[in-house]
C-alpha positions, 0 to 999 in steps of 0.5 A: 523512495528513490533514496531507498534504492528505487530504480528503473528495474524495481518491482513494486506492489502498491496496495491501495493505489486509489486513482493512481496518483503515486502510480503515476510517479512510480511510472516516471522512475520504473521503466524495466521493472514491474508495478502491480497496483491494487485497490478495492474501488472499481471506480478508482481502478477504472480511472487509473486504467484510463489515465495510466497505461504502460506495459510494465503496469498492472491494475487489479480491483480487489479486497487486499485480504483476498488478493494474489499478485501476479508476481511473487516477490517485490523489491518494494511494497507500498501501503500509503494511507491504507492501514487506517481503512483496514480494521486494526484487528486485521493488521496482523493478517495484512502483514502475514500476507505481505511477508510472503511477497518479500525477500530479505532485500525487500522494503515495506514502506508505510505511510499513515495519517497522524492519529490526532488528525483523524480523531479531530476529523471524527469529532469536527469534520466527519464528512471528510473521512471515509467509512472506515477511517480510524487512528493507527498508532505506532505501538500496535502497528509495530506489534502487528508487524512483529507478530507477523515476522514482517518485514525484513526492511521497514521504512 
């Protein structure tokens, strides 16, 4: 992320922050900017809030599809290992929401697990998966992004 221009004054929306592993790393870099982190799990947010405290960090417990951040524009919006937990037919709606919080200079950073890995675990190790884990393929993901006219910058 630093190679994409992440700086001390960046404003970041982290969707699906879990217990704050990536949030911790963001706090090391972002000192004067803001970080808003959201997750659907109250237990994960409680853990993150207990272990990560900073004046420029805000945690929210919410289903992203009904979530409204405090700030309206972000330099970076992060979806790291999140999309495989959201039903595929809702990805377009996810990107429409995200697009509202992006300027022409914003970047959307997405990480998805290898679909073959999820398919393997579904067959051989289903206990390792969360309830809604599903393979996400690049072509439908690209189509969902295009249908939402999002993003301006995608990495």
